[in-house]
C-alpha positions as CSV (number, residue, x, y, z in Angstrom):
1,M,-27.8,-138.3,-110.2
2,G,-27.0,-139.4,-113.7
3,S,-24.5,-136.6,-114.3
4,K,-22.7,-137.6,-111.1
5,T,-22.3,-141.2,-112.3
6,M,-21.1,-139.9,-115.6
7,V,-18.5,-137.8,-114.0
8,R,-17.2,-140.7,-111.8
9,G,-17.2,-143.0,-114.9
10,I,-15.1,-140.3,-116.9
11,T,-12.8,-139.7,-113.9
12,A,-12.2,-143.5,-113.5
13,L,-11.6,-144.0,-117.2
14,A,-9.1,-141.1,-117.3
15,A,-7.2,-142.5,-114.3
16,V,-6.9,-145.9,-116.0
17,A,-5.8,-144.4,-119.3
18,F,-3.2,-142.3,-117.3
19,V,-1.8,-145.3,-115.5
20,A,-1.8,-147.4,-118.7
21,G,0.2,-144.7,-120.4
22,C,2.9,-144.7,-117.9
23,G,4.2,-148.2,-118.9
24,G,5.1,-147.2,-122.5
25,G,3.8,-150.4,-123.9
26,D,7.2,-151.6,-125.2
27,G,8.4,-153.3,-122.0
28,T,10.0,-150.2,-120.5
29,L,9.5,-149.3,-116.8
30,F,11.0,-146.1,-115.5
31,G,12.7,-145.5,-118.8
32,Q,14.5,-148.8,-119.1
33,T,13.7,-152.2,-120.6
34,R,14.0,-155.4,-118.6
35,D,17.4,-156.2,-120.1
36,E,18.7,-152.7,-119.3
37,R,17.6,-153.1,-115.8
38,I,19.3,-156.5,-115.4
39,A,22.5,-155.2,-117.0
40,A,22.5,-152.2,-114.6
41,Q,22.4,-154.5,-111.5
42,E,25.8,-155.2,-110.0
43,N,27.2,-158.0,-107.8
44,P,29.5,-157.6,-104.9
45,R,32.5,-158.6,-107.1
46,T,32.1,-155.8,-109.5
47,I,31.3,-153.2,-106.9
48,A,34.5,-154.2,-105.0
49,R,36.6,-153.9,-108.3
50,A,35.1,-150.6,-109.1
51,Q,35.9,-149.3,-105.6
52,R,39.6,-150.5,-105.9
53,A,40.0,-149.0,-109.4
54,N,38.7,-145.7,-108.0
55,S,40.9,-145.8,-104.9
56,R,44.4,-146.2,-106.5
57,Q,46.3,-146.1,-109.7
58,S,46.9,-149.5,-111.3
59,S,50.3,-150.8,-112.6
60,L,51.6,-153.7,-114.7
61,F,52.1,-155.8,-111.4
62,D,48.4,-155.7,-110.7
63,L,47.8,-158.3,-113.4
64,F,49.8,-160.8,-111.3
65,S,48.3,-160.0,-107.9
66,N,45.3,-161.6,-106.3
67,A,43.8,-158.5,-104.7
68,D,40.2,-159.7,-104.5
69,D,38.6,-159.3,-101.1
70,P,38.0,-162.8,-99.8
71,N,34.8,-161.7,-98.2
72,V,33.5,-160.6,-101.6
73,T,34.9,-163.2,-104.0
74,L,33.3,-166.5,-104.2
75,E,35.1,-169.3,-106.1
76,V,33.6,-172.6,-107.2
77,N,35.5,-175.7,-108.1
78,R,34.8,-176.3,-111.8
79,Y,35.3,-180.0,-111.7
80,L,32.7,-180.4,-108.8
81,W,30.4,-178.1,-110.7
82,A,30.6,-180.2,-113.9
83,A,30.5,-183.5,-112.0
84,S,27.3,-182.5,-110.1
85,L,25.6,-181.6,-113.4
86,D,26.9,-185.0,-114.9
87,V,26.1,-187.3,-112.0
88,L,22.6,-185.8,-111.5
89,S,21.8,-185.3,-115.2
90,F,18.5,-187.3,-114.7
91,L,17.3,-184.4,-112.7
92,P,16.1,-181.2,-114.3
93,V,18.1,-178.0,-113.4
94,Q,15.8,-175.4,-111.9
95,N,18.3,-172.9,-110.7
96,A,22.1,-172.7,-111.0
97,D,24.2,-169.8,-109.6
98,P,28.0,-170.2,-110.3
99,F,28.7,-167.1,-108.1
100,S,27.4,-168.7,-104.9
101,G,27.9,-172.4,-106.0
102,V,24.3,-173.5,-105.7
103,I,22.6,-175.8,-108.1
104,Q,18.9,-176.6,-107.5
105,F,17.5,-179.6,-109.2
106,G,13.8,-180.5,-109.6
107,Y,12.2,-183.8,-109.2
108,G,13.3,-186.6,-111.4
109,T,13.5,-190.4,-111.5
110,P,17.0,-192.1,-112.0
111,P,17.3,-194.6,-114.8
112,G,16.0,-198.0,-113.6
113,G,14.5,-196.5,-110.5
114,G,10.9,-196.0,-109.4
115,R,11.3,-193.1,-106.8
116,A,11.6,-189.5,-107.7
117,Y,14.3,-187.4,-106.1
118,Q,15.0,-183.7,-105.8
119,A,18.5,-182.4,-104.9
120,T,20.3,-179.1,-104.0
121,V,24.1,-179.0,-104.4
122,L,26.4,-176.4,-102.7
123,I,30.0,-176.1,-103.7
124,Q,31.5,-173.7,-101.3
125,D,35.2,-173.9,-102.0
126,P,37.6,-174.0,-105.0
127,A,39.4,-177.0,-103.7
128,L,38.5,-180.5,-105.1
129,D,37.8,-181.8,-101.7
130,A,34.9,-183.5,-99.9
131,R,34.5,-180.6,-97.5
132,S,33.8,-178.3,-100.5
133,L,30.7,-180.3,-101.6
134,N,27.3,-180.4,-99.8
135,V,24.4,-182.4,-101.3
136,A,20.8,-182.2,-100.0
137,L,18.7,-185.1,-101.5
138,R,15.0,-185.4,-100.9
139,T,12.1,-187.6,-102.0
140,R,8.4,-186.5,-102.2
141,G,8.1,-188.2,-98.7
142,G,11.0,-186.4,-97.1
143,A,14.8,-186.8,-96.7
144,V,16.6,-189.7,-98.0
145,S,18.9,-191.9,-95.8
146,R,22.4,-190.7,-95.1
147,E,23.8,-193.7,-97.0
148,T,22.1,-192.6,-100.2
149,Q,23.2,-189.1,-99.8
150,R,26.8,-190.2,-99.1
151,A,26.7,-192.4,-102.3
152,I,25.7,-189.4,-104.5
153,E,28.4,-187.3,-102.8
154,D,30.9,-190.0,-103.5
155,A,29.8,-190.4,-107.2
156,I,30.2,-186.6,-107.7
157,L,33.7,-186.6,-106.1
158,T,34.7,-189.6,-108.2
159,R,33.5,-188.0,-111.4
160,A,35.2,-184.7,-110.5
161,R,38.6,-186.4,-110.0
162,Q,38.0,-188.3,-113.4
163,L,37.4,-185.0,-115.1
164,R,40.5,-183.4,-113.5
165,V,42.7,-186.3,-114.5
166,R,41.3,-186.1,-118.1
167,D,42.1,-182.4,-118.2
168,S,45.6,-182.7,-116.8
169,G,46.4,-185.5,-119.4
170,L,47.7,-188.0,-116.9
């Protein structure tokens, strides 16, 4: 019975050593490092551009055309983006995706306030317009009142207009 146990132990040890050897030990998986795998991922915009580039010859006039597929391209108003980060600067940014226009903030307390808030901002259009901005504001107890949410949206829109006026030099 002792030799059977020893054979099982040696087999298990060999299997563990084999599986451990597959990783490479230098952060590679399937022959690529983490950074190489991230760089190899493509988003819908780059896929659409590659398909257009392969499907036809380009010319000088392509520089001046807007041939991006509206179902693939996502544009975000930069003033709304910057204003959202500016107005909600007391909240820590957990996730920001400029391609989809979503900014997720963690819990934070405003200056002079006692209640912690969490926010998610969605900017869904390139226009500097109230319809382009959606803000979801929460506390640890649940959703906030509509008036508080409206006040945050108005502050973001006002700050975005201030940034646009400053950039235009008016």
